[in-house]
Structures are given as C-alpha cells and as structure tokens.
N, C-alpha and C positions, 0 to 999 in steps of 0.2 A: 487540258481538262483532266487527263489521267494523273498528272503530277499533283494537281490540286486535290483530287479525290484521295490519292495516296497520302498526301500530307495531312488531310483531315482525319483519315483513318489512323494514322500513326499518332497524331495528337490525342485522339480519343482513347486509343489503347494505352498510351502513356498515362493519361489522366485516370483511367480506370485502375491501372496498376497502383498508382500512387494513393488513390482513395481506398482501395481494398486492402492495402498493406496494414496489418495490425501493429499497434504499438507493442513493444515487448512487455510481457507480464512481469510485474515485480512482486516479490513475496517478502513478508516480514513476520517476525515472531514477537508477540507481546510478552514481556517478562514483568510479573507483578511482584511488588514488595508491599507488605502490609505495615501500616503505621500502628502505633500503640492504640489509636482511637478507632481501629478497624476500618480505616480508609486505605486506599491503594495508591501507590505511585506506580507508574508504568514506564518501562524502558522498552525501546524498540531495537531489535537486531534485524538488519536488512540482509537479504540473501545475496545481494551483489557487493556487499562490503563485509565479508566474513572475518577479516582481521581486526575490524573495529569493534570494541566492546559495545554492548547495548547502550543506546543513547536515551537519557531520560526525556520524557515528554514535558515540554516547558511552554508557558504562556508567552504572550508578546513582550512581557517585561523580564523574561528570563527565569522566573520562578517555576519550580516543579509543580505540575498540576496534580492535585489530590482528587481522586475519584471516590464516590461513595460506595461503588460496587464495580465488579468486573463488567457487568452489563453496561454501566454508564460509560466505561472506557471503550467498550465495543461500539456503542452508539456514537461516541465522539469520533472514532475512526471511520465509521460508516458515513457520517456527514462529510468527511474529507474524501470520500470516493473509494474507500477500502471495502472489501467483501470478506466475510468469514469463509475460509477455505477448509480448515481442518482444526480439530481439537484433539489433543492427546494428553494423557496423564503420565508424567515421568518426573518425579521430584516436584510435584505440584501440577497445576493445570496449565497447559501451553496452548495459546491460540495462534494459529497461522492465518494470516490475512493475505489477500492478493489484490492487486490494482492493475 
C-alpha cells in the first residue's frame, strides 16, 4: 500500500513539475525599412541568433511583406503570439518583442 501511495505521489510531483515549467522566453527586434511609397519592410533579429543578420519577413510564396504602417507590422506579429516588450529610439524606432 505504501509503495503504491509513494508511486502515485512521485508521479503527481513529476507531472506538476513538467506542467509548471515555463517555456524559455524569446526576444526579437523589428528593423524597419521604408519604401519609396512610405510602406515598410520588416526584418527580424532574434536574440538567440546574434550572428545572423536580421531576416526579412516573407509571405508563404517567399516575397517580402509590405506593411502600410509600423502598427500594421506589430499587429501582424501579435497575431503570431508576440508581445510588445520595449520601444527605444536609436537611429530610428526599435521595437523589442517577446514570446
């Protein structure tokens, strides 16, 4: 009886630890480039890949996505589960997102 109870408690503790463990937080920075028509291309620099230059945001066919505004780009990323974490101005406006 004690062995069964200890086994159940051990399984419950293990299950609790697995479900309470948080996924690591990822950060990214949005880098905006303005087109001649005042639309924006967005490139993304990920915090866990510092050696890789910012990657342009592309659609399913591989074309760069043009955004009408910076807010439109933020909404696009918010739909993908990213949250605005910080904004700072240094050579333009930088948006830091986290997921």
